[in-house]
N, C-alpha and C positions, 0 to 999 in steps of 0.2 A: 543495419545500412545508415549509412551517412544523409542521404539523399531518398524519396519515397515520392512516387507517382502523385499527385493527389486525386482524391476517388470519384471515382464514374457519377453523375447526376443520375444515371440509372437505379445505379445499383444504391446510389444515397434514398432515392425514391423507393426502394422494394426497405430499404433497412426500418427508414420510418416506417412504412408500411406496418410491417411485424411486429415493431414494437409496441404501435399502437392497438395489432393484435389480441399477442398475449399478452399485454400490457408489461414488458419488459419494462422494468427502468428500478435506481439511476442506467447509465451507460459511464463508463469506465473504462479510456483506455491507455494504455504504458506508454512513457515515450523510448526514445530510442537507450539503451544502455550504452551505448555510445559517448552520448554525452554526458559534459563534467563544465558543467557550468563556472561549477568552483574554480576550475582550475587555472595553475597560478602562470602554469605555459599561456603566453599570448597566441600564437597557432592553434591550439587546442578551442579557449575560450572562443575563440572566432568560430572556427566548426561547430562548434556545444551548440552557442547565439542563433547562427544562422539554425543546423539542422529544430531546434530549439521555436522557432519563432514557425518552421514550418508543421513541427506538430501541431500548435497554436490554431492555427489556420483549417486544417483536416480536420483538429477535436472540433471547431463550429461550424466546420460545410452540413459534418455530418450530423449536431443538434447535442456532440458527447456530455453529460453534464459536469466530471470529473478526467482530468489529466492528470496520471499519476507519476509521480518525477522522481527519482532518485536522487537526495542533496548534491552526490560527487563526495571528491577527495580533495583532501589541500595540502598537498607536495611543496614544499618552499612556504609553507603560511601558518601562520597558527589558525586552531577553529577563529575568532573572532573575524579574523582578516580575510577568511573564507566565505564567513556568513557573506562579509562585505560584498566579496568578488562574488560570491554565486543575485547577490540583491542588483548589482550593476547590474552581471548579463540578463538576467531575467529582465530589467526594465528595460535593456537592449533590444530584444527579441519582440519585448508585445510592442515595441515605442509603432504607433497609426494603427496596428491594431486596436477593434473598440469588440476587449473582455469584457462581455456584462455575466452571461448567461454562462461561464462556462469556468470554473473552479479546479484550480489547482494545489493537487493533492501532495504532499510530500512524506515519502515513506520513508521509516523506520531501518535504520541498516542494521546486520552485525554488527558493526562496529570494530570492522579486523582497521587497520593499520589506519592509516590515514583516512578511513571514512567517515564523514558526513552524518551525521544522523542516529550515534549508537546510541547515546543518553535522550530520553525527553527533553532534557533542556536545551538542548542543542537544535533538536525539533523547533521550541520555541521560539528560538532566538530567530530562525530564519524568519518562520510564519509575520514574524514581528518587524526586518527587515524588510517584507519584501508588500506586507497587509496594504499602502497604503496605495499600489501600486495597481495589484492582482486579488482578486478574491482567494484566501487560500485557507487550506487546512491541511488535516493530514490522515495518513493510511496509514495501519498499523498488522505487520507482517505475524505472524503468531514464529514462526522460526525465525524472526528474526532478532523478537522480544529474547526469544528462549536462549538464544547464540549469548544476542548481548550479556545477558545475564539478570533478564526479568523471568525471576521461571514462572510461568504461564500456563505447569504442568502440574502444582500442588496448590493445594485447596485457597491455601494461608501465600504465597506469594501469589494464585491470580487476584488475589486481595488488597495485595499489598500493591499489585502493578493496575487496576485497576482507578485506585485510590489517586496512585501516583499519576496515571495517566489525566485523571478528572482537575487534584489540584496543580499540576504542570502544566497541562497542553490545552484542558478544559474538554468535556470529552465531548460535547455539541458541536464541538469543532476537527474531533475523526470520526469524518462524514465512512470512511468504509474500511472491512475488515479482508486481508488477506492470508484464509485459511490453511497453513499448511506446517503438517508435521516438520521435525526436524530431522535429520541422522546427527547431527554432532551436540553435544551434552552441553548444560549449564554453562552458557558462562565461555564456551569457547570460542568465539567470535566468527566464528566458519558459518558460511552459507551455504548453507548444504540439505535442501526440498527435501522432504519422503513422502510418502504417501499417507491420506489421515488416517492415524491408533498405527503406523508400523516404528516410527518414530519415537523421541526421549519427550512425545507429549504424550504422545498415548492416545487410547480412546477415553479412557473415563477425566484425558486430560479435558479432550476435547469438548465432551458433556457436560464438562462447569463449564467451559467458554460461551459454548452455544447455550446453556442455557442462564448467564449473568444476569440479572435483571436488569443491567447501566446498558449489555452488549448485545443481548441476541434481536433485538428490536433493527441492530444496523446489517445494514449487506453485508455479503461477503462473498467471497471468489475468490477459487481455488485458482495456486500457481505450483501444482503438487507435477513432478514426472513424468514424463508419458513411455514409458520402458515399453508395455503394451500397450496394441490395439485394445480400446476400450479402457483403458487405466482413469479418464476422465470419470467417465460417465460412474464406476464403482466408490470412483473417489466422494461421487456427490451423492449418491446411493447410499455413504457411510454416515453421510453428516446429516441428511436426511432422518438415520435409524435413531442417531447419539440425540438427533432432537424429542425422540418421541417420547414420551412419562414413561418410565418402566411400572408394568400390570402390581399393580398392589396384590399380595395375598393376608387376606382374611382365616382366619382361626378358628373353626367350627365348635362352640361345647355338644357334648352328648348332652 
């Protein structure tokens, strides 16, 4: 939706109490998929600015650490021009707001058509363009990585992807991982999420991702489909199982 109500103060208090009780941190929320701060169309851009301002206000009200945002699409512009548009839109959206403890995380995309963020270089351009206006970092989506051509499913591909992310983005700036398997194959440019272990990344791919020494301390959040009741819990349990070390077998000599 384009508009949303402000959160109820009583619900905010209950949320904060639950976070303290269960040590739930960080709190990351996602902006509306309708928002396109990079839009060339003035009407779409104005609606996106207003909607994003509301997202920022609500994120700060509930004490969120991260606000995840899709970079948007650049129909009618080139990538560099759309990054400038995005930065101008973001400045307009946060004008007059004291954004201190909230970090905006730009999420990589599958890179289809004119979508921004399909490559790490574009994500870096975005952060550099807005860094003076708002704390900014990155959220990497595993399914989007695969679809965009980053082979996170294989051992060598994961090493290469993490190396590229470190060199281009800086892994300290990668604050969050969206854990999604992919219904679409490597380089397909299709954004199709799948249950953990059921897609083209597979269980072994996720086992390596979860165990990677430069990734395993980062928070992982699911965005997998909800085809049946309880799918979310099953996907969480799958991730937990893949985090566990495999038992080692020892041979006994007679």
